[in-house]
C-alpha positions in Angstrom: -177.2 168.8 -117.6 -175.1 166.5 -115.7 -172.1 167.6 -117.2 -172.8 171.1 -116.3 -173.4 170.3 -112.3 -170.5 168.4 -112.0 -168.0 171.1 -114.0 -169.4 173.6 -111.7 -169.0 171.7 -108.5 -165.6 171.4 -109.6 -165.3 174.9 -109.7 -166.7 175.9 -106.3 -165.0 173.2 -104.5 -161.7 174.8 -105.8 -162.1 177.9 -105.0 -163.9 176.7 -101.4 -160.4 175.0 -100.6 -158.7 178.2 -101.8 -160.8 180.7 -99.6 -160.8 178.5 -96.4 -157.2 177.4 -96.0 -155.1 178.8 -92.9 -158.5 180.4 -91.8 -159.2 180.0 -88.5 -162.6 179.0 -88.3 -163.3 179.7 -84.5 -162.6 183.3 -84.8 -165.1 183.0 -87.6 -167.6 181.6 -85.8 -167.2 184.0 -82.7 -167.1 186.9 -85.5 -170.5 185.7 -86.7 -172.2 185.1 -83.5 -171.2 188.6 -82.3 -172.7 190.2 -85.6 -174.9 193.3 -85.8 -177.8 191.9 -87.1 -179.8 195.0 -87.7 -177.8 196.0 -90.6 -179.8 193.5 -92.4 -183.0 195.8 -92.6 -181.6 198.6 -94.2 -179.9 195.8 -96.7 -183.6 194.5 -97.5 -184.6 197.9 -98.8 -182.1 198.0 -100.7 -181.6 194.4 -102.2 -185.6 194.6 -102.9 -185.1 197.9 -105.1 -182.1 196.6 -107.3 -184.5 194.2 -108.2 -187.4 196.6 -108.9 -185.5 198.7 -111.1 -184.0 195.4 -112.7 -187.6 194.6 -113.5 -188.2 197.9 -115.0 -184.8 197.7 -117.1 -185.7 194.9 -118.4 -189.8 196.5 -119.5 -186.9 198.7 -121.3 -184.9 195.8 -123.1 -188.0 194.1 -124.2 -189.8 196.7 -125.8 -188.3 195.7 -129.1 -190.1 192.7 -128.4 -193.1 193.5 -126.6 -194.3 196.0 -124.5 -194.4 194.9 -120.6 -194.7 196.6 -117.3 -191.9 196.0 -115.3 -195.4 194.2 -112.6 -195.4 191.6 -115.1 -192.1 191.2 -115.3 -190.9 190.8 -111.5 -192.0 187.4 -111.1 -190.1 186.0 -114.3 -186.9 187.5 -112.8 -186.8 186.3 -109.5 -187.5 182.8 -110.9 -184.4 183.4 -113.2 -182.3 184.3 -110.4 -184.1 181.4 -107.9 -183.0 179.0 -110.6 -179.1 180.6 -110.7 -179.4 179.5 -107.1 -180.7 175.6 -108.0 -178.8 175.2 -111.4 -175.2 175.3 -111.7 -173.6 177.3 -114.5 -175.4 180.1 -114.3 -178.5 178.2 -115.8 -181.1 180.4 -114.4 -180.7 182.5 -117.5 -182.1 179.9 -119.9 -184.7 179.3 -117.5 -185.5 183.2 -117.1 -185.9 183.2 -121.3 -188.1 180.3 -121.0 -190.5 181.2 -118.5 -191.3 184.9 -120.2 -191.4 183.4 -123.4 -193.8 180.6 -122.5 -195.6 183.0 -120.4 -196.2 185.9 -122.7 -195.8 184.3 -125.9 -192.8 185.8 -127.0 -189.3 184.5 -128.7 -187.5 182.6 -126.2 -184.2 183.5 -128.5 -185.6 187.6 -128.4 -185.9 186.9 -124.4 -182.8 185.0 -124.1 -180.8 187.9 -126.1 -182.2 190.6 -123.9 -180.6 189.1 -120.8 -177.4 188.9 -122.3 -177.4 192.6 -123.2 -178.8 192.6 -119.7 -175.5 191.2 -118.6 -173.1 193.2 -120.6 -175.0 196.2 -119.2 -174.4 195.1 -115.5 -170.5 194.6 -116.4 -171.0 198.5 -118.3 -173.1 199.6 -115.3 -170.5 198.6 -112.3 -167.3 200.0 -114.8 -168.7 203.1 -114.5 -169.3 203.4 -110.9 -165.5 202.1 -110.5 -164.3 204.5 -112.5 -166.4 207.4 -110.7 -164.9 205.7 -107.6 -161.4 205.7 -108.6 -159.7 208.7 -107.6 -161.7 208.3 -104.0 -159.5 205.2 -103.6 -156.6 204.1 -101.8 -153.6 203.2 -103.4 -154.7 199.9 -105.3 -153.4 196.4 -105.7 -150.8 196.2 -108.8 -152.9 193.8 -110.4 -156.1 195.9 -110.3 -155.6 197.7 -113.7 -155.0 194.6 -115.6 -158.4 193.2 -114.0 -160.0 196.7 -115.0 -158.6 196.2 -118.4 -159.7 192.4 -119.0 -163.3 193.5 -117.8 -163.3 196.6 -120.1 -162.7 194.3 -122.9 -165.3 191.5 -121.3 -168.2 193.9 -121.8 -167.5 196.8 -124.1 -166.2 194.0 -127.0 -169.6 192.3 -126.8 -171.7 195.1 -126.8 -169.8 196.2 -130.1 -170.6 192.8 -131.7 -174.4 193.3 -130.7 -174.5 196.8 -132.2 -172.8 195.1 -135.5 -174.9 192.5 -135.3 -178.4 195.0 -135.3 -176.7 197.0 -138.5 -175.6 193.7 -140.5 -178.4 191.5 -139.4 -179.5 191.1 -143.2 -175.7 189.6 -143.8 -177.7 186.1 -142.7 -180.0 185.7 -145.6 -177.0 184.0 -147.6 -178.5 180.9 -145.8 -182.0 181.2 -147.4 -179.9 180.8 -150.6 -177.0 178.2 -149.7 -176.8 174.9 -151.2 -175.4 173.0 -148.4 -178.9 173.8 -146.5 -182.3 172.7 -146.9 -184.8 175.8 -147.7 -187.0 175.1 -144.6 -183.6 174.9 -142.6 -182.1 178.1 -144.1 -185.3 180.1 -143.7 -185.8 178.2 -139.6 -182.1 179.5 -138.9 -182.6 182.8 -140.5 -185.8 183.0 -138.2 -184.1 182.0 -135.4 -181.0 184.8 -135.9 -183.4 187.6 -136.6 -185.3 187.1 -133.4 -182.1 186.5 -131.3 -180.9 190.1 -132.7 -184.1 191.6 -132.2 -183.8 191.1 -128.3 -180.4 193.8 -129.0 -181.9 196.6 -130.7 -183.2 198.6 -127.8 -179.7 199.6 -129.1 -180.9 201.7 -132.1 -183.6 203.8 -129.7 -181.4 206.3 -127.7 -184.0 207.4 -125.6 -184.9 204.0 -124.5 -181.0 202.7 -124.4 -180.6 205.9 -122.1 -183.2 204.3 -119.7 -181.9 200.7 -119.5 -178.2 202.6 -118.6 -179.9 204.7 -116.2 -181.9 201.8 -114.4 -178.7 199.9 -114.4 -176.8 202.3 -112.3 -180.0 202.7 -110.0 -179.3 198.6 -109.4 -175.5 198.9 -108.8 -175.8 201.9 -106.8 -178.5 199.8 -104.6 -176.2 196.6 -105.0 -173.4 198.8 -103.6 -175.3 200.0 -100.7 -176.4 196.3 -99.6 -172.9 195.7 -99.3 -172.1 198.5 -97.2 -174.7 197.9 -94.8 -174.5 194.4 -94.5 -170.2 194.1 -93.8 -171.4 196.2 -91.1 -172.9 193.2 -89.5 -169.5 191.9 -89.1 -168.0 194.7 -88.2 -166.3 195.9 -91.6 -166.6 200.0 -92.0 -166.2 200.4 -95.9 -166.9 204.0 -97.3 -169.2 203.8 -100.6 -166.4 204.2 -103.1 -164.1 201.1 -101.3 -167.9 199.1 -101.4 -167.8 199.6 -105.3 -164.5 198.5 -105.6 -165.2 195.3 -103.6 -168.5 194.7 -105.9 -166.4 194.8 -109.1 -164.0 192.4 -108.0 -166.8 189.8 -106.9 -168.7 190.6 -110.0 -166.1 189.7 -112.3 -165.8 186.2 -110.2 -169.4 185.2 -110.0 -169.1 185.6 -114.0 -167.0 182.3 -113.6 -169.4 179.3 -114.2 -169.5 177.5 -111.1 -172.2 175.7 -108.5 -175.5 176.8 -107.8 -175.3 180.3 -106.3 -171.9 180.8 -107.0 -170.5 179.3 -103.7 -166.5 179.2 -103.7 -166.3 182.2 -106.6 -168.2 184.5 -104.7 -166.2 184.1 -101.3 -163.0 183.9 -103.0 -163.1 187.1 -104.6 -165.0 188.8 -102.0 -162.4 188.0 -99.5 -159.8 188.9 -102.2 -161.2 192.6 -102.9 -161.2 193.2 -98.9 -157.9 191.6 -97.4 -155.7 194.1 -99.1 -157.5 197.2 -97.2 -156.3 195.4 -93.8 -159.5 193.3 -93.1 -158.1 190.0 -91.8 -159.1 187.3 -94.0 -161.5 185.5 -91.1 -163.4 188.7 -91.2 -163.5 189.3 -94.6 -165.3 185.8 -95.0 -167.8 186.3 -92.4 -168.9 189.4 -94.2 -169.0 187.4 -97.5 -171.1 184.6 -96.3 -174.0 186.9 -94.2 -174.0 188.5 -97.8 -174.2 185.5 -99.7 -176.5 184.0 -97.2 -179.0 186.9 -96.6 -179.2 187.1 -100.5 -179.5 183.3 -101.4 -182.3 182.8 -98.4 -184.5 185.5 -100.1 -184.2 184.9 -103.5 -185.0 181.6 -103.0 -187.9 182.4 -100.7 -189.4 184.3 -103.3 -188.7 182.3 -105.9 -190.4 179.2 -104.3 -193.0 181.6 -103.8 -193.7 182.3 -107.2 -193.1 179.0 -109.2 -195.7 177.7 -106.9 -197.9 180.8 -108.2 -197.1 180.5 -111.7 -197.5 176.5 -111.7 -193.9 175.9 -112.7 -192.0 172.4 -111.4 -188.6 171.7 -111.5 -189.1 168.9 -113.6 -190.0 171.4 -116.5 -187.6 173.3 -116.2 -184.8 170.6 -116.7 -186.5 169.1 -119.6 -187.6 171.7 -121.5 -184.4 173.6 -121.4 -181.8 170.6 -121.5 
């Protein structure tokens, strides 16, 4: 855990240095002071809806493991996202798998696999919205094509791997007969692998998988609207299509393991996504800080509430998930 924390801090400090250099802090403070903060209220609606849709989507992802209602999963989802604001390197994903596994007595491996698939679907969802938006965008920076191609590989290839694992899951039975493994060890490994692959099996069910995809699009539409509203706090007027592009850039950036809450990486890629469209660095950074702070405060408060309600302590998370 300590090594992960140190590495995450190094990554975040590096990106914070890159985004803060040559910034006029006085101008930044003036922009934030003069913000139109009433735009936060419509953003609260879209922010909440995004998590409601995430909960519904997760209930579909978990169907091969166990049937859940979205209301049952909502607290675990919020606690996982809150843990990402506490732990570095996106360790909250592991925490979420642990919480739902313990609470509902299901395989933590299968639960974690659904979260892996969820992240893959997030990538596919934002790429889908970007594909719809591109015809309506102004001329994009030259590096955009390369980043889109890399992101397609980042999400489509893992999806194909997940599908192949489902088809070939019996291929791992060789471990039962491997002479280099004790019988009990081979059985345990095969059981773990099969439980993990179970978390991907919603892919086989066309109807349920289409529901997963539909709710993924709803999640990212809400995230787009959230950005659309909150940049207006600092006077940035973005179209919905430009909002999708900036969100796409940020989503790639926060995938980089960093300090808790993606400090540094979020701001760097948010600013990077805006400066090419004539937004000053100070104004772009002000918008990024507003969006990041609002999201951080809301999820920490909601997460703290559910952690207390569920009786899960910081020590339990760190010890059980090391």
